[in-house]
C-alpha positions in Angstrom: -82.7 73.9 -21.3 -79.8 75.8 -20.0 -76.4 74.7 -21.3 -73.6 74.6 -18.8 -71.1 72.7 -20.8 -71.1 70.3 -23.8 -72.4 67.4 -21.6 -74.2 69.2 -18.8 -77.6 70.9 -19.1 -80.1 72.1 -16.5 -83.8 72.1 -17.1 -85.5 75.5 -16.8 -88.1 74.2 -14.4 -85.3 73.5 -11.8 -84.7 77.3 -11.5 -87.1 79.4 -9.5 -87.4 83.1 -10.2 -88.6 85.9 -7.9 -88.9 89.5 -9.0 -88.5 92.0 -6.2 -88.1 95.7 -5.8 -84.5 96.8 -6.2 -82.9 98.7 -3.4 -81.0 102.0 -3.7 -81.5 105.3 -5.5 -83.9 105.6 -8.4 -86.9 107.6 -7.1 -90.4 106.6 -7.9 -89.5 103.9 -10.5 -87.7 101.9 -7.8 -90.6 102.2 -5.3 -93.3 100.8 -7.6 -91.6 98.4 -10.1 -90.2 95.0 -9.2 -87.1 94.9 -11.5 -84.6 93.0 -9.4 -84.3 89.4 -10.4 -83.5 86.7 -7.8 -82.6 83.2 -9.1 -83.0 80.3 -6.8 -81.5 76.8 -7.6 -81.6 73.9 -5.2 -78.4 71.8 -5.7 -79.7 68.8 -3.8 -82.8 68.5 -6.0 -81.1 69.2 -9.3 -80.3 66.9 -12.2 -76.6 68.0 -12.1 -74.0 65.2 -12.1 -72.8 64.1 -8.7 -69.3 65.7 -9.4 -70.9 69.1 -9.9 -73.1 68.8 -6.8 -70.2 67.9 -4.5 -67.9 70.6 -5.9 -70.7 73.3 -5.5 -71.6 72.3 -2.0 -67.9 72.3 -1.0 -67.3 75.7 -2.4 -67.3 78.7 -0.1 -69.3 81.2 -2.0 -71.7 83.8 -0.5 -74.2 82.9 -3.2 -74.5 79.3 -2.0 -76.5 78.9 1.2 -75.9 76.4 4.0 -79.0 74.5 3.0 -77.5 73.9 -0.5 -79.3 76.5 -2.5 -77.8 78.9 -5.0 -79.3 82.4 -4.6 -78.3 85.0 -7.1 -79.8 88.5 -6.9 -79.3 90.9 -9.8 -80.5 94.6 -9.7 -78.0 96.3 -12.0 -80.4 97.3 -14.7 -83.7 99.1 -14.7 -85.1 96.3 -16.9 -86.4 93.1 -15.4 -85.4 91.1 -18.4 -81.9 92.4 -18.4 -81.5 91.6 -14.7 -82.9 88.1 -15.4 -80.3 87.5 -18.2 -77.5 88.8 -16.0 -78.4 86.5 -13.1 -78.7 83.5 -15.5 -75.2 84.2 -16.9 -73.8 84.5 -13.3 -75.4 81.1 -12.5 -73.9 79.5 -15.6 -70.5 80.9 -14.7 -70.7 79.7 -11.1 -71.7 76.1 -12.1 -69.2 75.9 -14.9 -66.4 77.2 -12.6 -66.3 74.0 -10.6 -64.7 72.2 -13.5 -61.7 74.5 -13.6 -58.7 73.0 -11.9 -56.4 75.5 -10.4 -52.7 75.3 -11.2 -50.6 74.0 -8.4 -48.1 76.6 -7.1 -44.5 75.6 -7.2 -42.5 77.2 -4.4 -39.5 79.1 -5.5 -36.5 80.5 -3.7 -35.6 84.2 -3.6 -32.5 84.9 -5.7 -29.2 85.8 -4.1 -29.3 89.3 -5.7 -32.9 89.9 -4.4 -31.8 88.9 -0.9 -28.8 91.2 -1.0 -31.0 94.1 -2.2 -33.4 93.5 0.7 -30.6 93.5 3.3 -29.1 96.6 1.7 -32.4 98.5 2.0 -32.9 97.4 5.6 -29.4 98.7 6.4 -30.2 102.0 4.7 -33.4 102.4 6.7 -31.5 101.6 9.9 -28.9 104.3 9.2 -31.7 106.8 8.5 -33.3 106.0 11.8 -30.0 106.1 13.6 -29.4 109.6 12.3 -32.7 110.8 13.8 -31.7 109.7 17.3 -30.3 112.4 19.5 -26.8 111.8 20.8 -26.3 112.4 24.5 -22.9 113.6 25.6 -22.4 113.1 29.3 
């Protein structure tokens, strides 16, 4: 069982693993060993609570496909086991992140002093540009 939070766990049989060849540099080792780990988790078929499912499906994350599957590919390490652990940690973080409620932003006004500084710098730039212009005497 994979623990997401104190009350939420995911059964290991709900996660599918594929081990594929990693891309990128690495020479002969990359070409013959399948070290990259790919985790596949179907949100619709999972035992996650409804709240988690709705939040995950509503989230715009490149790791969540349109069909409702979480696909995490990890190829950071040369070790298949290390890549598997990293992908699993990323999965746990992704699922646990739906419970975090973002703080509502309170709109604030610019201070009078900051407004004055902004206008002063704009006037200064305008004077510099005015000095660059050629004066024509007709």
